[in-house]
C-alpha positions in Angstrom: -141.4 -121.9 119.7 -138.8 -121.7 116.3 -135.0 -121.8 117.5 -133.2 -118.8 116.0 -130.1 -120.8 115.5 -128.7 -120.3 112.1 -128.0 -123.5 110.3 -124.2 -124.7 110.3 -123.2 -125.1 106.5 -120.0 -127.1 106.1 -117.8 -127.3 102.6 -118.4 -130.3 100.9 -115.5 -132.7 101.9 -115.5 -136.6 100.4 -111.7 -137.7 100.2 -112.7 -140.7 98.3 -114.7 -138.5 95.5 -113.5 -139.6 92.1 -112.3 -137.0 89.4 -112.7 -137.0 86.2 -109.9 -135.4 85.3 -107.2 -135.6 88.2 -104.3 -133.4 88.7 -100.9 -134.1 87.4 -98.4 -133.9 90.3 -96.5 -131.1 88.3 -100.2 -128.9 88.6 -99.8 -129.2 92.6 -96.3 -127.5 92.8 -95.8 -123.7 92.7 -93.6 -122.3 90.0 -91.4 -120.9 91.7 -90.9 -123.7 94.4 -87.5 -124.6 95.3 -87.8 -128.1 94.2 -88.3 -126.9 91.1 -84.6 -125.1 90.6 -83.3 -128.4 92.4 -84.3 -130.5 89.0 -83.4 -127.7 87.1 -79.8 -127.1 88.0 -79.1 -131.0 88.2 -80.6 -131.7 85.5 -77.7 -128.9 83.7 -75.4 -130.6 85.9 -72.5 -132.6 83.7 -73.1 -135.9 85.8 -69.8 -138.1 83.6 -68.2 -137.9 87.0 -70.9 -140.4 88.6 -71.9 -142.1 85.5 -68.2 -143.7 85.4 -68.4 -145.1 88.9 -71.1 -147.7 87.3 -69.9 -150.8 85.9 -71.9 -152.3 83.1 -74.2 -155.9 83.1 -76.7 -156.9 85.9 -79.7 -155.4 86.6 -80.9 -151.6 85.6 -80.3 -149.2 88.3 -82.1 -145.7 89.4 -80.2 -143.1 87.0 -77.6 -141.1 89.1 -79.7 -137.7 87.9 -82.9 -139.0 90.0 -80.9 -140.3 92.7 -78.4 -137.0 93.1 -82.1 -134.7 92.8 -84.0 -136.6 95.8 -80.7 -136.6 98.2 -79.7 -133.0 97.5 -83.3 -131.7 97.9 -83.5 -134.0 101.2 -80.5 -132.2 102.5 -81.7 -128.8 101.8 -85.0 -130.0 103.2 -83.2 -131.2 106.5 -84.1 -134.8 105.9 -80.7 -136.8 105.9 -82.3 -140.1 106.7 -82.4 -142.4 104.0 -85.1 -144.1 106.0 -86.6 -140.5 106.2 -86.2 -139.8 102.1 -87.8 -143.3 101.6 -90.9 -142.0 103.3 -90.8 -138.9 101.4 -90.5 -140.8 98.1 -94.1 -142.3 99.1 -95.3 -139.4 100.9 -94.5 -135.7 99.9 -95.6 -134.5 96.5 -92.3 -132.7 96.2 -90.0 -135.7 96.2 -92.7 -137.4 94.4 -92.7 -135.1 91.3 -88.9 -134.9 91.5 -88.6 -138.5 91.2 -91.1 -139.3 88.7 -93.0 -141.5 91.1 -90.1 -144.0 91.3 -89.0 -145.2 95.0 -85.6 -146.2 95.7 -85.5 -148.0 99.2 -83.0 -146.8 101.7 -80.6 -148.9 100.8 -80.6 -147.9 97.7 -80.4 -144.5 98.8 -77.3 -145.2 101.4 -75.1 -147.3 98.7 -75.5 -144.0 96.1 -74.7 -141.9 99.1 -71.7 -143.8 100.3 -70.6 -145.2 97.1 -71.0 -143.1 94.1 -71.3 -140.1 95.6 -67.9 -140.3 98.0 -66.0 -136.9 98.0 -68.7 -135.6 95.7 -71.9 -134.7 97.6 -71.1 -131.7 99.9 -69.6 -130.0 96.7 -72.6 -130.7 95.1 -74.9 -129.2 97.6 -73.1 -126.3 98.1 -73.2 -125.0 94.6 -77.0 -125.9 94.4 -77.9 -124.3 98.0 -75.5 -120.9 96.6 -77.6 -121.0 93.3 -81.1 -120.9 95.3 -79.7 -118.2 97.9 -79.0 -116.0 94.1 -82.5 -117.2 93.4 -83.7 -116.1 96.4 -85.1 -119.2 97.7 -83.4 -119.5 101.2 -81.3 -116.9 103.0 -77.7 -117.7 103.9 -78.7 -117.9 107.5 -81.3 -120.3 106.5 -78.8 -122.6 104.2 -79.1 -125.9 105.6 -76.2 -127.8 107.4 -74.2 -130.7 105.4 -71.9 -132.9 107.9 -71.9 -130.3 110.7 -70.8 -127.6 108.5 -72.3 -124.4 107.9 -72.5 -122.7 104.4 -70.3 -119.5 105.5 -72.0 -116.2 103.8 -68.2 -115.5 103.3 -67.6 -116.0 99.4 -63.8 -117.0 100.2 -65.2 -120.3 101.8 -67.1 -121.6 98.7 -65.3 -123.7 96.8 -65.9 -122.6 93.0 -66.9 -119.6 91.1 -69.4 -120.2 88.7 -70.1 -118.2 85.5 -73.5 -117.8 86.1 -72.9 -116.0 89.5 -70.4 -113.8 88.0 -72.8 -112.5 85.3 -75.4 -111.8 88.1 -73.6 -109.5 90.0 -72.4 -107.6 87.2 -75.8 -107.1 85.9 -76.8 -106.1 89.7 -74.5 -103.5 89.7 -75.3 -102.1 86.2 -78.9 -101.8 87.6 -77.6 -100.0 90.7 -75.5 -97.9 88.8 -78.4 -96.8 86.8 -80.5 -96.0 90.0 -78.1 -94.1 91.1 -77.6 -92.1 88.0 -81.2 -91.9 88.0 -81.0 -90.5 91.7 -78.6 -87.9 90.9 -80.7 -86.7 87.7 -83.4 -86.2 89.7 -81.7 -83.5 92.0 -79.1 -82.3 90.1 -79.9 -82.2 86.4 -78.5 -79.2 85.8 -74.9 -80.3 87.2 -75.0 -83.2 85.1 -76.5 -81.5 81.9 -72.9 -81.1 80.7 -71.7 -84.8 80.8 -71.9 -87.5 78.1 -75.3 -89.5 77.9 -74.1 -92.6 80.4 -73.8 -96.0 78.7 -74.3 -99.0 81.2 -74.6 -102.0 79.4 -70.8 -102.1 79.2 -69.1 -101.7 82.4 -65.5 -102.1 83.5 -63.8 -101.0 87.2 -63.0 -97.8 85.5 -66.2 -96.2 84.0 -67.6 -97.2 87.4 -65.3 -95.5 89.0 -65.5 -92.3 87.0 -69.6 -92.5 87.0 -69.5 -92.3 91.0 -67.2 -89.6 90.6 -69.6 -87.4 88.4 -72.5 -88.4 91.3 -70.6 -87.3 93.7 -69.5 -83.8 92.2 -73.6 -83.1 91.3 -74.3 -84.4 94.5 -72.2 -81.8 96.1 -73.6 -78.9 98.7 -77.1 -80.8 97.9 -79.3 -82.8 100.4 -78.6 -86.3 99.4 -81.0 -88.8 100.9 -79.3 -91.0 103.6 -79.8 -94.3 102.1 -78.3 -92.9 98.9 -75.4 -91.6 100.0 -74.4 -94.6 101.8 -74.9 -96.8 99.0 -72.6 -94.5 97.1 -69.7 -95.1 99.7 -70.5 -99.0 99.4 -70.2 -98.8 95.9 -67.3 -96.5 95.7 -65.3 -98.5 98.0 -66.7 -102.1 96.4 -67.8 -102.1 92.5 -64.7 -100.9 91.0 -62.3 -104.1 92.8 -65.5 -106.3 92.4 -65.2 -106.0 88.7 -62.0 -106.0 88.6 -62.2 -109.5 90.1 -65.2 -110.8 87.8 -62.6 -109.7 84.6 -60.1 -112.2 86.3 -62.3 -115.1 87.1 -63.6 -114.8 83.5 -60.4 -114.4 82.3 -59.3 -117.5 83.9 -62.5 -119.3 83.1 -62.1 -119.1 79.3 -65.1 -120.9 77.7 -65.9 -123.4 80.7 -69.0 -122.2 83.1 -66.7 -122.9 86.7 -63.8 -122.7 88.4 -61.8 -123.6 91.4 -60.5 -120.9 93.9 -57.5 -123.3 95.1 -57.2 -124.8 91.3 -58.4 -122.4 88.6 -57.8 -124.9 85.9 -60.1 -127.2 87.8 -64.0 -128.0 86.6 -66.2 -129.8 88.7 -69.7 -130.8 87.8 -69.7 -128.0 85.5 -72.9 -127.2 83.9 -73.6 -128.1 80.6 
């Protein structure tokens, strides 16, 4: 009597299989992974203050940029122990890619952290996390802990202001202002026909105030979407004063890429 049971089929599995062209580590990492952001940020940080802490002579040292990357990424992934980071450098493809297949041991990692990065690591880590938040890789609620201190959502807690961050915030206001204007035109075109065409490429606090006033007048008496009304109220209260603040920060920054909130003359670990 024949059995009606179907044959079980498994996918091929051979962990010892050799590949003619084995993939590089780079191919195995998603192009939008946070490890790439950490790599890019640290590659563009001026690390001269760190390099000056090294003495010449003796055996060669691991590059401080490499060490900074693995420490920052370790902290970002909640791996604070130097032994855990050492293990990750041998086992985790993200750490292996980030280090270029270099393997500093836990003693080397500890010395770099305690001697070279004394008084520096917390500030660098905070700035990297801020950039990751802006890029959408982590939320402020997910921001990791460092030395028992959580990175707060309140921007006044951040030590440094970055030129790149100001530009990002300006662009966001431009984009949202365009969206509000387009919405107003969609339901109140007749009321806006006498207004000059809006140029949103160059905005300042006064221009934003005037544009919002024009939108308010055009929408008066119309049935307005609740979320759009809330957005308009938020824009009226916040955007002009935020743009004034950005103007002042850029004035203080000059040709630098960052400023300290507590000391406007200071630029720490500036971006190249």
